[in-house]
C-alpha positions in Angstrom: 13.1 -40.0 -152.5 11.3 -39.8 -149.1 11.9 -43.6 -148.6 15.7 -43.1 -149.2 15.8 -40.3 -146.6 13.9 -42.4 -144.1 16.3 -45.3 -144.7 19.3 -43.1 -144.3 18.1 -41.8 -140.9 17.2 -45.4 -139.8 20.7 -46.5 -140.7 22.2 -43.6 -138.8 20.2 -44.6 -135.7 21.4 -48.2 -136.1 25.0 -47.2 -136.4 24.9 -44.7 -133.5 23.7 -47.6 -131.3 26.9 -49.4 -132.1 29.2 -46.6 -131.0 31.1 -47.1 -127.8 31.1 -43.8 -126.0 34.0 -42.9 -123.6 33.5 -42.8 -119.9 33.9 -39.5 -118.0 37.3 -40.5 -116.8 38.5 -41.5 -120.3 37.2 -38.2 -121.6 39.0 -36.2 -119.0 42.2 -38.0 -119.6 42.0 -37.5 -123.3 41.2 -33.8 -122.8 44.3 -33.4 -120.6 46.5 -35.1 -123.3 45.1 -32.9 -126.0 45.7 -29.7 -124.0 49.3 -30.9 -123.1 50.1 -31.7 -126.7 48.7 -28.3 -127.9 50.8 -26.5 -125.3 53.9 -28.4 -126.3 53.4 -27.6 -130.0 52.7 -24.0 -129.2 55.9 -23.7 -127.2 57.8 -25.5 -130.0 56.4 -23.2 -132.6 57.3 -20.2 -130.5 60.9 -21.3 -130.1 61.3 -22.0 -133.8 59.7 -18.6 -134.6 62.1 -16.8 -132.3 65.1 -18.7 -133.8 64.1 -17.8 -137.3 63.4 -14.2 -136.3 66.9 -13.9 -134.8 68.4 -15.6 -137.9 66.8 -13.0 -140.1 67.8 -10.1 -137.9 71.4 -11.4 -138.2 71.2 -11.6 -141.9 69.5 -8.3 -142.7 
């Protein structure tokens, strides 16, 4: 059991050495994109919510 755990962590270390980490500039750019997309979806959700609210007010 102990050998399997050691082998697992050794494999994890080997795989982590293969990872290509983003540069600071790539990370900043990706962060801006994620924030922008979140804001767009929030605004879209707000608009749809207001439209549905007004539709229900008109019905009831």
